[in-house]
ZAMARGU-4260 file (C-alpha; in steps of 0.2 Angstrom, whole numbers, plus 5000, padded with zeros to 4 digits):
<rodrens>
0) 5645/5681/5722 | 5654/5666/5725 | 5656/5653/5711 | 5665/5635/5712 | 5680/5640/5703
5) 5683/5652/5718 | 5678/5637/5729 | 5694/5626/5727 | 5707/5641/5736 | 5694/5641/5750
10) 5703/5640/5769 | 5698/5634/5785 | 5691/5650/5791 | 5682/5653/5773 | 5673/5635/5776
15) 5667/5640/5793 | 5660/5657/5786 | 5650/5647/5774 | 5643/5634/5787 | 5638/5651/5799
20) 5628/5657/5784 | 5618/5642/5780 | 5615/5642/5799 | 5608/5659/5798 | 5599/5654/5782
25) 5591/5639/5792 | 5588/5651/5809 | 5580/5664/5798 | 5569/5648/5790 | 5564/5642/5807
30) 5558/5659/5815 | 5550/5665/5799 | 5540/5650/5792 | 5534/5649/5776 | 5517/5651/5774
35) 5510/5643/5758 | 5493/5651/5750 | 5482/5633/5747 | 5471/5644/5737 | 5485/5648/5724
40) 5485/5640/5708 | 5500/5627/5711 | 5492/5621/5725 | 5476/5620/5716 | 5483/5610/5699
45) 5493/5598/5711 | 5478/5593/5721 | 5470/5591/5705 | 5481/5582/5696 | 5482/5570/5713
50) 5464/5569/5713 | 5463/5565/5693 | 5478/5553/5694 | 5467/5544/5709 | 5452/5545/5699
55) 5457/5538/5684 | 5468/5524/5692 | 5451/5519/5700 | 5443/5520/5684 | 5454/5508/5675
60) 5456/5496/5689 | 5437/5492/5689 | 5435/5492/5673 | 5449/5479/5672 | 5442/5469/5685
65) 5426/5469/5676 | 5434/5463/5660 | 5442/5450/5669 | 5426/5443/5678 | 5418/5443/5662
70) 5431/5431/5654 | 5430/5422/5668 | 5411/5419/5664 | 5415/5414/5648 | 5429/5404/5652
75) 5416/5393/5664 | 5402/5392/5650 | 5416/5384/5639 | 5415/5366/5642 | 5429/5363/5629
80) 5439/5380/5628 | 5452/5369/5615 | 5438/5370/5603 | 5436/5387/5602 | 5453/5391/5598
85) 5459/5401/5584 | 5441/5402/5580 | 5428/5416/5575 | 5410/5416/5573 | 5399/5429/5562
90) 5385/5437/5576 | 5367/5441/5570 | 5372/5461/5568 | 5385/5454/5555 | 5402/5457/5567
95) 5415/5445/5568 | 5418/5437/5585 | 5438/5432/5587 | 5441/5420/5602 | 5461/5424/5605
100) 5470/5412/5618 | 5477/5420/5633 | 5487/5411/5645 | 5482/5393/5649 | 5464/5387/5648
105) 5458/5407/5646 | 5454/5415/5630 | 5453/5435/5625 | 5433/5439/5615 | 5437/5452/5603
110) 5422/5460/5592 | 5426/5467/5573 | 5412/5479/5567 | 5404/5471/5547 | 5412/5482/5536
115) 5400/5492/5528 | 5402/5487/5508 | 5388/5504/5503 | 5401/5515/5512 | 5416/5507/5500
120) 5405/5509/5482 | 5401/5528/5489 | 5420/5533/5494 | 5424/5526/5477 | 5417/5542/5469
125) 5427/5552/5480 | 5443/5546/5473 | 5436/5547/5456 | 5430/5565/5457 | 5449/5571/5464
130) 5457/5566/5449 | 5443/5572/5438 | 5445/5590/5448 | 5464/5587/5447 | 5463/5586/5428
135) 5450/5601/5426 | 5463/5611/5437 | 5478/5608/5426 | 5468/5610/5411 | 5462/5628/5415
140) 5470/5634/5431 | 5464/5652/5430 | 5452/5657/5441 | 5456/5645/5454 | 5460/5656/5469
145) 5467/5642/5481 | 5468/5623/5478 | 5479/5611/5488 | 5483/5592/5483 | 5487/5588/5499
150) 5472/5595/5510 | 5461/5587/5497 | 5468/5572/5499 | 5470/5570/5519 | 5450/5575/5517
155) 5446/5561/5512 | 5456/5551/5521 | 5450/5558/5537 | 5433/5550/5533 | 5441/5532/5534
160) 5451/5540/5552 | 5437/5547/5560 | 5421/5539/5552 | 5409/5546/5563 | 5411/5561/5579
165) 5406/5549/5593 | 5421/5539/5590 | 5436/5532/5602 | 5448/5543/5589 | 5439/5559/5592
170) 5439/5558/5611 | 5458/5553/5609 | 5461/5571/5600 | 5450/5582/5609 | 5457/5575/5624
175) 5475/5577/5614 | 5466/5597/5612 | 5465/5598/5631 | 5481/5594/5636 | 5489/5605/5623
180) 5480/5619/5630 | 5484/5614/5649 | 5501/5615/5642 | 5503/5630/5636 | 5494/5639/5652
185) 5507/5630/5664 | 5519/5637/5653 | 5513/5654/5654 | 5512/5652/5674 | 5529/5643/5673
190) 5535/5659/5666 | 5528/5672/5679 | 5534/5660/5692 | 5550/5661/5686 | 5552/5679/5685
195) 5544/5680/5703 | 5559/5669/5710 | 5572/5678/5702 | 5563/5695/5708 | 5564/5688/5727
200) 5583/5681/5723 | 5589/5698/5718 | 5579/5706/5733 | 5586/5693/5745 | 5569/5687/5750
205) 5571/5671/5758 | 5554/5667/5764 | 5543/5672/5747 | 5560/5665/5738 | 5558/5649/5747
210) 5538/5648/5746 | 5538/5651/5726 | 5552/5638/5725 | 5539/5625/5733 | 5526/5631/5722
215) 5540/5627/5708 | 5541/5610/5712 | 5522/5608/5716 | 5517/5617/5698 | 5530/5605/5691
220) 5519/5588/5695 | 5505/5593/5683 | 5517/5598/5670 | 5526/5581/5669 | 5509/5573/5670
225) 5503/5584/5655 | 5520/5581/5644 | 5517/5562/5648 | 5500/5563/5643 | 5502/5571/5626
230) 5514/5558/5623 | 5503/5544/5628 | 5490/5550/5617 | 5500/5553/5602 | 5503/5536/5601
235) 5487/5530/5605 | 5480/5542/5592 | 5491/5535/5580 | 5487/5516/5584 | 5468/5521/5582
240) 5473/5529/5564 | 5482/5515/5558 | 5469/5501/5564 | 5452/5511/5555 | 5465/5513/5539
245) 5471/5492/5539 | 5452/5487/5542 | 5447/5497/5528 | 5460/5494/5517 | 5459/5477/5523
250) 5440/5473/5519 | 5443/5479/5500 | 5459/5469/5497 | 5454/5453/5504 | 5438/5448/5499
255) 5426/5440/5488 | 5432/5450/5474 | 5451/5445/5473 | 5457/5464/5474 | 5474/5457/5480
260) 5475/5449/5462 | 5468/5460/5452 | 5479/5475/5459 | 5494/5467/5451 | 5484/5465/5433
265) 5482/5485/5433 | 5492/5491/5418 | 5490/5508/5422 | 5494/5503/5442 | 5507/5515/5448
270) 5508/5502/5463 | 5524/5492/5466 | 5527/5483/5482 | 5509/5484/5488 | 5515/5476/5503
275) 5526/5488/5509 | 5511/5501/5506 | 5500/5491/5517 | 5513/5491/5531 | 5526/5502/5532
280) 5518/5519/5521 | 5501/5517/5531 | 5515/5516/5549 | 5523/5531/5543 | 5509/5540/5536
285) 5499/5540/5554 | 5512/5543/5567 | 5516/5556/5554 | 5500/5563/5555 | 5498/5561/5573
290) 5515/5567/5577 | 5509/5582/5569 | 5494/5587/5580 | 5507/5590/5593 | 5521/5596/5584
295) 5509/5610/5576 | 5497/5611/5590 | 5508/5615/5604 | 5515/5630/5596 | 5500/5638/5589
300) 5492/5638/5606 | 5507/5645/5612 | 5507/5658/5599 | 5491/5662/5604 | 5492/5663/5623
305) 5510/5672/5623 | 5503/5683/5611 | 5489/5691/5621 | 5501/5691/5636 | 5512/5700/5628
310) 5502/5714/5622 | 5496/5717/5638 | 5515/5720/5642 | 5525/5726/5626 | 5511/5733/5615
315) 5500/5730/5600 | 5516/5735/5590 | 5528/5725/5597 | 5517/5711/5593 | 5517/5716/5577
320) 5533/5718/5572 | 5535/5700/5581 | 5520/5691/5567 | 5530/5701/5555 | 5544/5694/5555
325) 5539/5677/5558 | 5531/5680/5539 | 5542/5686/5530 | 5553/5671/5540 | 5542/5658/5532
330) 5540/5664/5515 | 5559/5664/5513 | 5562/5647/5520 | 5547/5641/5511 | 5555/5647/5494
335) 5570/5639/5499 | 5563/5624/5507 | 5569/5606/5496 | 5554/5596/5492 | 5556/5583/5506
340) 5539/5577/5500 | 5545/5569/5484 | 5561/5566/5492 | 5554/5554/5506 | 5543/5548/5495
345) 5555/5541/5483 | 5567/5534/5497 | 5552/5523/5504 | 5549/5517/5485 | 5569/5513/5484
350) 5569/5505/5501 | 5556/5493/5496 | 5564/5489/5481 | 5580/5484/5489 | 5568/5475/5502
355) 5559/5466/5490 | 5577/5461/5483 | 5582/5454/5498 | 5565/5444/5499 | 5567/5437/5483
360) 5584/5430/5488 | 5577/5423/5504 | 5561/5414/5495 | 5572/5405/5482 | 5589/5402/5490
365) 5588/5384/5487 | 5584/5386/5468 | 5601/5401/5465 | 5611/5387/5476 | 5607/5375/5462
370) 5611/5387/5450 | 5625/5395/5457 | 5619/5412/5456 | 5626/5419/5471 | 5635/5432/5459
375) 5622/5438/5447 | 5609/5441/5462 | 5626/5449/5472 | 5627/5460/5457 | 5608/5465/5459
380) 5608/5467/5478 | 5623/5480/5475 | 5612/5489/5459 | 5596/5490/5472 | 5607/5496/5484
385) 5616/5508/5476 | 5603/5518/5468 | 5594/5518/5487 | 5612/5526/5493 | 5614/5538/5479
390) 5598/5545/5482 | 5600/5546/5502 | 5615/5555/5499 | 5608/5565/5487 | 5594/5569/5502
395) 5608/5574/5516 | 5618/5586/5504 | 5601/5595/5500 | 5596/5598/5518 | 5612/5603/5521
400) 5612/5621/5515 | 5595/5619/5521 | 5600/5616/5539 | 5611/5630/5540 | 5599/5644/5537
405) 5586/5636/5547 | 5595/5634/5560 | 5602/5651/5558 | 5588/5660/5558 | 5575/5651/5568
410) 5588/5648/5584 | 5599/5663/5585 | 5590/5675/5575 | 5572/5674/5581 | 5582/5673/5601
415) 5588/5689/5596 | 5575/5698/5590 | 5567/5691/5607 | 5579/5699/5617 | 5576/5717/5608
420) 5555/5713/5609 | 5558/5710/5629 | 5571/5725/5633 | 5558/5737/5626 | 5548/5741/5641
425) 5566/5746/5650 | 5573/5756/5638 | 5560/5765/5632 | 5557/5769/5654 | 5575/5776/5654
430) 5572/5786/5637 | 5555/5794/5644 | 5556/5791/5663 | 5539/5790/5673 | 5536/5806/5683
435) 5537/5804/5702 | 5533/5818/5715 | 5548/5826/5723 | 5554/5814/5738 | 5571/5813/5748
440) 5586/5804/5741 | 5580/5791/5754 | 5562/5787/5748 | 5567/5790/5730 | 5581/5776/5729
445) 5571/5766/5739 | 5558/5770/5723 | 5574/5767/5711 | 5576/5747/5719 | 5558/5745/5718
450) 5557/5749/5700 | 5572/5737/5698 | 5568/5724/5706 | 5551/5726/5696 | 5559/5729/5679
455) 5570/5714/5683 | 5555/5703/5686 | 5544/5708/5671 | 5560/5707/5658 | 5561/5688/5664
460) 5543/5686/5662 | 5545/5692/5645 | 5561/5686/5640 | 5556/5668/5644 | 5539/5670/5635
465) 5549/5679/5620 | 5558/5665/5618 | 5545/5652/5621 | 5537/5661/5606 | 5552/5662/5596
470) 5551/5644/5601 | 5536/5641/5595 | 5538/5649/5578 | 5553/5638/5575 | 5545/5623/5578
475) 5533/5630/5568 | 5543/5633/5555 | 5552/5616/5557 | 5536/5609/5556 | 5534/5615/5535
480) 5547/5600/5535 | 5536/5586/5544 | 5521/5593/5534 | 5531/5590/5517 | 5535/5572/5523
485) 5518/5569/5528 | 5511/5579/5510 | 5524/5561/5502 | 5516/5549/5514 | 5498/5555/5511
490) 5501/5553/5492 | 5506/5536/5493 | 5492/5530/5503 | 5480/5542/5493 | 5486/5531/5479
495) 5486/5515/5487 | 5466/5519/5490 | 5462/5525/5473 | 5470/5508/5466 | 5463/5496/5479
500) 5444/5504/5474 | 5447/5504/5456 | 5450/5486/5456 | 5436/5483/5469 | 5424/5489/5458
505) 5413/5478/5450 | 5416/5488/5433 | 5435/5487/5433 | 5442/5486/5416 | 5459/5479/5420
510) 5465/5492/5414 | 5460/5492/5395 | 5461/5508/5386 | 5443/5504/5380 | 5435/5502/5398
515) 5422/5491/5406 | 5412/5491/5390 | 5427/5480/5382 | 5422/5466/5392 | 5408/5457/5381
520) 5410/5440/5388 | 5394/5431/5397 | 5398/5420/5412 | 5381/5409/5417 | 5384/5402/5432
525) 5372/5387/5440 | 5372/5378/5425 | 5367/5361/5430 | 5368/5350/5415 | 5391/5352/5416
530) 5401/5363/5406 | 5399/5374/5391 | 5408/5384/5380 | 5404/5392/5365 | 5417/5405/5355
535) 5427/5406/5370 | 5443/5417/5368 | 5459/5417/5380 | 5465/5435/5378 | 5479/5440/5393
540) 5475/5456/5401 | 5481/5471/5394 | 5479/5488/5389 | 5472/5483/5372 | 5458/5475/5381
545) 5447/5462/5370 | 5460/5468/5355 | 5474/5460/5363 | 5482/5445/5354 | 5472/5429/5360
550) 5481/5413/5368 | 5465/5400/5362 | 5451/5408/5350 | 5434/5403/5347 | 5434/5386/5358
555) 5417/5379/5358 | 5414/5363/5369 | 5397/5357/5377 | 5398/5342/5391 | 5382/5340/5396
560) 5384/5328/5409 | 5389/5334/5427 | 5398/5314/5428 | 5410/5316/5414 | 5428/5322/5418
565) 5437/5333/5405 | 5456/5333/5399 | 5464/5351/5393 | 5480/5344/5384 | 5493/5356/5378
570) 5511/5362/5377 | 5517/5373/5391 | 5511/5389/5387 | 5497/5387/5376 | 5484/5395/5387
575) 5478/5379/5397 | 5479/5387/5414 | 5472/5404/5408 | 5456/5395/5406 | 5455/5392/5425
580) 5458/5410/5428 | 5444/5415/5418 | 5435/5402/5423 | 5438/5409/5442 | 5434/5425/5438
585) 5456/5431/5440 | 5455/5436/5422 | 5440/5447/5412 | 5430/5437/5399 | 5432/5448/5384
590) 5422/5437/5372 | 5410/5422/5372 | 5399/5411/5383 | 5404/5403/5399 | 5391/5392/5409
595) 5398/5382/5423 | 5391/5376/5440 | 5392/5389/5457 | 5407/5396/5462 | 5405/5384/5479
600) 5404/5370/5471 | 5421/5370/5461 | 5437/5369/5470 | 5452/5375/5460 | 5470/5366/5463
605) 5483/5378/5454 | 5501/5372/5450 | 5509/5376/5465 | 5502/5370/5480 | 5499/5385/5495
610) 5501/5382/5514 | 5496/5395/5525 | 5504/5399/5542 | 5497/5387/5555 | 5495/5367/5562
615) 5493/5352/5550 | 5475/5355/5554 | 5474/5372/5545 | 5484/5365/5529 | 5472/5350/5526
620) 5455/5360/5530 | 5462/5375/5521 | 5454/5388/5516 | 5441/5385/5528 | 5445/5389/5546
625) 5444/5378/5563 | 5428/5384/5569 | 5419/5382/5550 | 5426/5363/5553 | 5417/5363/5569
630) 5402/5370/5561 | 5402/5357/5548 | 5400/5343/5560 | 5416/5336/5557 | 5434/5333/5569
635) 5450/5326/5567 | 5443/5309/5565 | 5437/5314/5550 | 5453/5323/5544 | 5465/5306/5549
640) 5452/5296/5536 | 5456/5309/5525 | 5474/5306/5526 | 5470/5287/5526 | 5463/5290/5510
645) 5477/5299/5502 | 5489/5287/5509 | 5495/5301/5520 | 5491/5294/5538 | 5510/5290/5542
650) 5511/5311/5545 | 5501/5310/5561 | 5516/5298/5568 | 5530/5308/5560 | 5524/5326/5564
655) 5516/5321/5581 | 5500/5328/5579 | 5486/5340/5571 | 5492/5355/5583 | 5511/5355/5575
660) 5515/5372/5569 | 5529/5371/5556 | 5536/5378/5539 | 5525/5367/5530 | 5530/5371/5512
665) 5550/5364/5518 | 5544/5350/5524 | 5532/5343/5513 | 5539/5335/5497 | 5533/5338/5481
670) 5521/5323/5482 | 5517/5325/5497 | 5511/5342/5495 | 5501/5336/5479 | 5492/5323/5490
675) 5487/5336/5503 | 5478/5345/5491 | 5468/5330/5484 | 5464/5330/5505 | 5457/5346/5503
680) 5448/5342/5489 | 5439/5328/5498 | 5437/5339/5514 | 5426/5353/5504 | 5417/5338/5493
685) 5414/5348/5478 | 5405/5344/5463 | 5419/5351/5451 | 5438/5351/5453 | 5450/5359/5441
690) 5468/5349/5444 | 5482/5359/5436 | 5495/5347/5434 | 5489/5340/5450 | 5497/5326/5451
695) 5513/5327/5440 | 5526/5325/5457 | 5517/5308/5463 | 5520/5289/5456 | 5511/5283/5441
700) 5503/5270/5454 | 5497/5284/5467 | 5490/5293/5452 | 5479/5280/5448 | 5474/5277/5465
705) 5469/5294/5464 | 5460/5297/5450 | 5450/5282/5456 | 5447/5291/5472 | 5439/5306/5464
710) 5426/5294/5453 | 5423/5285/5467 | 5418/5300/5478 | 5408/5307/5462 | 5419/5321/5461
715) 5420/5328/5443 | 5438/5335/5436 | 5443/5346/5423 | 5462/5342/5424 | 5475/5353/5415
720) 5489/5345/5408 | 5505/5340/5395 | 5504/5322/5398 | 5493/5311/5385 | 5495/5297/5396
725) 5480/5306/5408 | 5468/5302/5393 | 5463/5287/5401 | 5455/5294/5418 | 5445/5305/5406
730) 5429/5305/5396 | 5432/5320/5387 | 5449/5329/5379 | 5452/5348/5372 | 5469/5347/5365
735) 5474/5363/5359 | 5490/5363/5346 | 5504/5373/5340 | 5503/5371/5321 | 5516/5386/5310
740) 5512/5397/5325 | 5496/5396/5323 | 5486/5389/5339 | 5471/5377/5335 | 5461/5367/5347
745) 5452/5350/5344 | 5438/5340/5355 | 5436/5323/5356 | 5422/5312/5365 | 5434/5298/5371
750) 5418/5288/5375 | 5409/5288/5359 | 5408/5273/5346 | 5419/5282/5332 | 5432/5284/5346
755) 5430/5268/5351 | 5432/5260/5335 | 5448/5270/5330 | 5454/5266/5347 | 5452/5246/5343
760) 5458/5250/5325 | 5473/5256/5333 | 5475/5242/5347 | 5474/5227/5331 | 5488/5238/5322
765) 5499/5236/5339 | 5495/5219/5342 | 5501/5216/5323 | 5516/5225/5326 | 5519/5215/5341
770) 5516/5199/5334 | 5532/5201/5322 | 5543/5205/5334 | 5552/5189/5335 | 5555/5190/5317
775) 5562/5207/5318 | 5575/5201/5332 | 5581/5186/5322 | 5584/5198/5308 | 5594/5210/5318
780) 5605/5195/5321 | 5607/5191/5303 | 5612/5209/5299 | 5624/5209/5315 | 5633/5193/5308
785) 5634/5199/5289 | 5641/5216/5295 | 5653/5207/5305 | 5659/5198/5290 | 5650/5179/5294
790) 5638/5182/5276 | 5638/5164/5275 | 5621/5158/5269 | 5613/5177/5273 | 5601/5184/5264
795) 5601/5203/5265 | 5585/5203/5257 | 5569/5208/5270 | 5561/5193/5276 | 5547/5202/5285
800) 5538/5216/5280 | 5541/5233/5290 | 5526/5243/5292 | 5524/5262/5282 | 5528/5272/5296
805) 5541/5263/5300 | 5548/5265/5283 | 5546/5283/5280 | 5548/5289/5298 | 5564/5300/5296
810) 5582/5295/5303 | 5584/5301/5322
</rodrens>
């Protein structure tokens, strides 16, 4: 046989001989034309693939044309397309219709189905019963034949991934199963064709060799199409899983129950860095789960198909031996497999900590720069990174020994056994040869050559199938590691869903060890008379619940006029903001009675103004959308009027227009941020607004103007502040005091007759003191001359009477 290494030293005559051989092959091919059987499987599969490709191409082309035609009709119906930019509408069936810009003066319409709130209420018990069952199993493990925490968790999450049979994800999953079976069948055909090509090659049958080679090229097209389709369906299925799971989480995480805030107050909460759970963990879980279908489905189908075919060639005993080898190997590998699920889960947790430390540095870089805190931040980053790297190094070391054993067993040992079982028919024929009738030596040699070719063909087929079978078994063994990693991702996603269901429940206990029954406070909404607090206590949510140490206890006030304003005055950390948290429903109300207007009539302004991503218009109308503004009957002219009222009309000239998009938290100054907050109040126009230090960054004259503006708009306000100067804008004051490690409160009516008399009395005393200022100045000059030694004619006796509060005041 001529090899490439021999071609190097070929002479001119040798090259001529090669060319003559090729010429003879061409003549033979021309004289004996290869006949293609158009009813053969390779030809039928090739034609079927072409027809299917053309059919799908026509279908999706028509669908794309119809979609663009519908978008064209939609754009023609909308006379003012700019009005629907970034807009959404609630349809009659509860679904949300969203219009997204697409190109110039074009929009795309997307429908988001209405969330099924009853489903969340029902699913809550699935997660609750799961943990109850796990506790019972741990307490009494006897009598439990089989229990898989991973499979139980996955079965519950599966209800979210595929909520019903007739869904998009179901069709993707069934399509993937179809292509997996098709790929296995094509592998079987390729194995047979491979053996046939080798047989023709050994027999030097050029005609059949050329025919089979054409079949090989034809069957390669549907095989390649099938492989690409499996990868495509894998990605689409992962995307479908992630879409359903993310929407399910967002429906609970971002609703009126404010789970996004309460989940961080859960004292028994095992979730840290919840943003990583919702983004990275869900993505890894969906990718791992969808990839597991192909990584395990294909080998499993291969085992079934190839075993059935090989049983006819090798016998049942050989198949039993093969699977016995697989079973023993699986048991040994299972015992030596490291806990990849726990390792993956811990690594994800450490990566989240390192990422959040970096994010904290980015978000607070200016403050850290003022403090010159780069060194301490570097130490913290190194600490987080060192913990992550130690875990990664440990994970690499653990997987090293396992990788050696896994490769040796799955790649080489199984392949060796494959050769043994593939050669059994040949060796058995030599040990027990077939009985053939007496024939001439010539005919006997021909029969032997035919048998050799058949044996070669059968060996090639068996070898290829055995290697494919070994490869399928090894991929199943390799998938054990993938299953362990999926176990870690599933546990984290299941933990996220459990915590969200817990905080989303109307009977959420805020982590109290006494449960929901510990929350005894009564909240009366739609209170038309004003604000009323009876035995009102502020307690920080903790595991102690209502028995925790209260910030403020037993407050009782009653403001029976909607047009009156309240100032809650006290030092930092006394619990002023906590009162607004209870009113807004962010904290539990353990004791007392709270009567207040409806939540839709109250607007809360926190200490730190929040700015959403979007344009300038979005900052003014927050938390409403642009479409909400249009439905309310407002336009940009009204927003400009609001900016003028808060003295921010220059923003349009400075920024350009309402459509400018910037990082507004970095653009606005402190005073501008607080005036934007007041602009939001004017846009919403509520009955009551809670101001938490909302004017401490503006000048005194602007502060006077803003409070008078709220009075003019007849918007009542409750101000939380530590500045007594704000009393002049309010009618009532609730003063919180710290006295000898005890916190007390006093309530005053600034408009009462007694209070006005006390104020008049204090004014008179101040006027008397001011009337003596000239005498005090003269006396001060006399004392300075006396101290300089010029004491002639100067008396050291006081010629004026100082007030007692000055005489008794301590030295400073």
